[in-house]
N, C-alpha and C positions, 0 to 999 in steps of 0.2 A: 656662589654660593655654596659653603660644604655642606659634604654629606653627614648622616648622623653618625657616622662613624668614626668621624674625624674632630672632635673636640678636644682632645686628649693633645692632638699636635697642635691645631690652634694656639694653645696654652704657651707650648713654646715658641710658636714664631713670633706670635701677635702682643708687642712689647709698647704699650702706650704708654707717653709719659703725658700725663693730665696738667693743663693748667688750672691752680688754685688761685683763687685769690688772697695774699699775703694776709694773714693774722698773727699777729703777737704770740707766741708760745704760750705762756700762762694766762692770759685771756683763754686760750681754745683750749685749756686744759679744764679753765673753770666751766666753759660751755656745756665741754663734755661729761660734767660730772650728773651723775641720774639721783634720780630720789623718790622714793619709797611713797613720801607724803606726793608728791605731783602723779607721781604715776596711779594712784589709787583716785585722785582728783581726775586723772584725764582716762583712764578706764572705765573704772569705779562709777565715774561719774556718766560714761556714755552706758555704762549695762544699767545704772539706776533709771536712765531716761526710758529705756528700752521696758524695762521690767513696769516703769507705771503706765506708759503708755498701751502694755499690753493687758495690766490690769483695768483699765478704762475702756478697753475694747472690749474686753470679757465681761465688765458690768455692765455696755450697752448691750451686749449682745445676750446676756442671760434677760435682760429685761426689753427684747424684741423694740429696742429704741432704732430702728435699723438707718435712719438719718444720721443720728451722732455717732452710730457703730464704724460706717463706712468714712468720716471725718477723722476717727478717732485711729482704724485701721492704715487710712491713707497716713497719719500722723507718725505713726508707728513703723509701718514699711519705711518711710522717708529716714526717718531714724537705725534702723535695723538694718539699710543698703549698706550703708558704710560701714557694717562688719562682713561685709564682704569683700578680702582684697585691703581694704584701707586700714582698720585696726590690727588685721593680722599681719600686717606690711610691718609696722614698725614694732608690735610682739617680737616679731619673729628674726629682729636688728637687735634684742635683746636690750635695746634701749632706753625703756621705759621705765621698769624699776630699777631700783642698786639691786635687791635682791633676787635673786636668775630666778627662783622658784615660786614668784607670781607672776614674772616675766610669761613664765612656762603655761601655770594654770589659767591666764586669760586665754593666753594664744589657743591653749586646745578647747578651752570654752567658746569662744569668736568662733573658732573655727569648727569647732561641733555643729552649732545653731546655722550657721552660713554656706556649710556643704564645703569648706574649703578645706584643700590641701596644702599642709604647712610642710610637706618634706619636698614634693617637686617643688615647691613655689620657691623652698631657699636655696637648693640649685639653681634652677631659672634666674632667681634673683642676685644671686653670687655673680654670675657671668653677668646679669644686666649694669652692675655697678661697677665690676671689671672692666667690665668693654661696651659701656653704653654706647649705644645706639652704632653700631659697627655691627654689620647685621652676620659678618661672618662666625661672632661669637655672643651676638647678643640678638634673640628672637624673640622676647618678651613682648616684643611691642611691632608688631608684621605690618611693617610698610607696603604701602604708605597707608596710613591712617586717616580714616572718611567721617568728618566730624556730621556725622549724617543728621536731617531734621527731616527725614519722610514721616510722612503721617502714621505708616504703621508702626513705625519703630516709636513714635510719641503716646500713640494710644496705649501701645506696650507696658510705656515708661511711667506713663500715669497713672497705670492700674496693674496689670500681673504681666510680667516680664517673661515670656513663654520661651520664646524662640531671638529675641530681638538684635543680642549681639552676636550670636553664631555667624549668620551668613556665612562667607565664602571660608572662614576658618573654621569653622564646626569648633568652639569652644567652651567652656563651660561659662556659658552668659546667662540663659533664660533656665528655665524651671526644667523643660524638656533636653536640651542638650547636656545639662548636667547631670541627672537621675542617670542618663545612657552611659553617659563619660563616668561615672561613678560607679555604675555595674560593669563596665567593660575594666575597670582598674583593678576593683577587688577581683578578677579572676585573670590579673595580668596583663591584661592587653592593654592598648591604644586604639582610639578611630583611627579612618583610613586614612594613611601615609600620603594621597593628594592632598589633603587639609594641609597647610602650611604650619598651623597649631599644634597638630596631631606628628608632624613629622620633627617638630621644637621638642615635644614631649620624647617621643622616643630616641632623641638624642642624647637627650638627660639621663633616660633611663639605663642608656648604654655606659653611658660615663660616669653613672654614679648608683651601680647595682645596688647598695648597699640602703641607699634612700629607695632606690624604686620599691624594694622587699616592705620598707616602712611603711611606703604608699600603697601598698596593696594592703596591708594590715588595718592601716587610718578606714580604707574606703570600704571596710567591710564593716568596722566598729560605725560607718557615718549610715551605710543602709541598716545595720539593726540598729540603731538609736531612733532614725525617721518612722523608719518600719515597724517599728515598736508605736510607738507615740500614734501612726496612724490606726494601728490597731485596736489601741486601746481607746482613741476618739472616738471608734465606731462602734466600737463593743458598750460605752457610756454615753454615746449620744453627745457628747461633746464635740462636734466636727468644727467647734471652733479653734481648738486648740494648734491643728495641723495650720493654719493660717496665721498666727501668732508666733508660733514656733516655726515649724518647718518652712513656710513660704514665707515668711516676714520679711527675706532678703532681697525677695523677686518681686515683693510687693511697693510700687511708687518707688522704683531706686531714679527717679527725674533728677535730682540733686546729685547724688554718686557720679549719675554719667556725666551732667555740665561739668563740672569742677575737675573731675578724673580726665576724664580726655584731652585737659590742657597741658598736661606734661611735656610730653613728647610731640604732639599733632604737628605735622607740616614743617619741623625745625629739620635741621642741617645733621646725616649720618656723616659717619666716618671722620669727624670732625674731635681732635682733642681739648676743646675748648667747653666745658661745660655751661658756657655763657649761648653756645651758638646750637646745642642741640637740648638745652633744657629750660622749661618755661618759667617763671612765677607768676604769681595772681594775687591782687589782694582781694579777700572778700570779707563779709562780716563777719563779726566774732564768735557767731553763732556757729555757724556754717563751717568755720576755720576747726572748730571744738569738734564738730561732728567729723571733720575733714581728717581729725588727726595734725593740724595745720601742716599739713602737706602742699599748702596752697603756696609755701618756699619750699619749694622744689628743687630749687637751683641750686639753696644754701646746703639742701639736702645731699643731695650728691657731689656738689663737693666736700662736705663734710659730714660724711653719714653716719660717723660715731658720735656728733650732737644730737641728743634727743630733742624730739618733736617740738616739744614744750620750750626749748631754748631757739628754733629757727629763727624768730622774729627779731631775735638779740643778735645772732649772729649775724643776719642781715644789717642791723644796723652799725654792726661793726667793720662790714665789708661792703656796703655800697655802692660809695665813692668808685669801687670798681665792677659793679655789675651794671648790667641794661636796667631802665625805669621799669618795674611791675607793671604788666597788665592790670586792667581791670577784666573781671568774666566776661563782659558784653567785647571789650576786646580786644582778646583773647581769641573770640569763636567768628567775630569779625576777620582778624588776620588768618585763621585756619581754614575758614569760609574761603575767602580769596586766595589762598596758596591752593585749595584741593580744586577750585573750579580753575586756575592755572595751569594745574597737573593734568589735568583732562587733555588739555593740547599739548602740555611739555611734561612729561612724564619723569625727567630728570631735575626738574625744579623743586628746589625744596626754598623755604624761607628764610633770608640770612640775617638774624638779627643784628642790629648797630648797638655796640661794641665799643667801651672805654677800650684804649693801647693795653696792652699787656704790660704790668709792672714788673712781675719775675715771676719767671716757674719755677716756682719753690719746689715743683713735686721732684723734677728731677734732680734736685741734690738732698733734698731734704732724710734726714735721720729721726723726725720726730712721728712715731709712728700712729701715732691721736690726729694725723694730717689725712693717714688713707685707710683709717679703721672704717669698719663695716659693720663694725659692735660683733655679736656672737650670730652673724646672720649665716656663715661658711658652713656647712656640714665638716665634719672628718673628711672626709673624702675629699673638700678642696682647702686648699692652704689659707688660713685666715689673714697671710701677709697679701699686701697688692703685690699682684707678682711685678 
């Protein structure tokens, strides 16, 4: 694996000819069209759900109806947990709204609420899309991913996530690690490089120092906003406000965990076929909405310029060239069986059965829509596929 000062070199050396399922250029053009209306339905609708569940939680708190308060807080946290990473992910691609300022507004709003760093993430996720599951240039997913069902984890997922997803990687998963690492970021530092997630973060900072400076400023904004909210809540006696806002994305994060881990867990790395390294799952419409339709994750990686609300239509156009989507339960069974095999054979990875390749259109294409990742890449990284 490369050192953190080598990303500039790996961009020059590593050239991946990705296989993408063939699709008519005109159909792809239509599917990549962005809509402000659909954007407001997705982003505005999700925000409206969070506002309503937050107000209901506040109402029951105000009336000391504790049984209903905890039910409302659980539902509020379940919906809010998808703001952390999920909503900023698609908004970061810039494909939700046709009007860019709307994308930016909701990106920063949701990132502010959820303690998310859109600047570090933009760099990391650009590498993730260009070099998906090639560990020399994509360590956004630190392999092997563990599909954990440990009791200590489940207790936190269904209550408050204190440090459940930090583990050996010590990343911004739980409340404690997030606040600590945000503080370090605000003074221009990372956590210990003995943790792979922090080594990767250091790599990104060295590679893109301008984005690192933005990340430092953003971390200070996060601390100021949530710190001010905490002080206000203590001074006013409204101690429920931090629960509804500051800690909402760390509350009842069970659903975002169970669907989010299915994207790449247990699948092959160093393979130029997205069908081998990315997984699509089928879930109910409500959960798919909260998940910003990222259950169609294979389709998203193949054609990242397609807005999330068009991914199901994209699947219908290319489904004959894709593996059959897993169910959520089926995906977890597959991941758990793979993990158990990996304890005996660390090199084992699940090899998805796929149709024979039709044509590797990515090696000869001149259509930029096919390799577009939207507006994700920061200025320091070329938006064009390398």
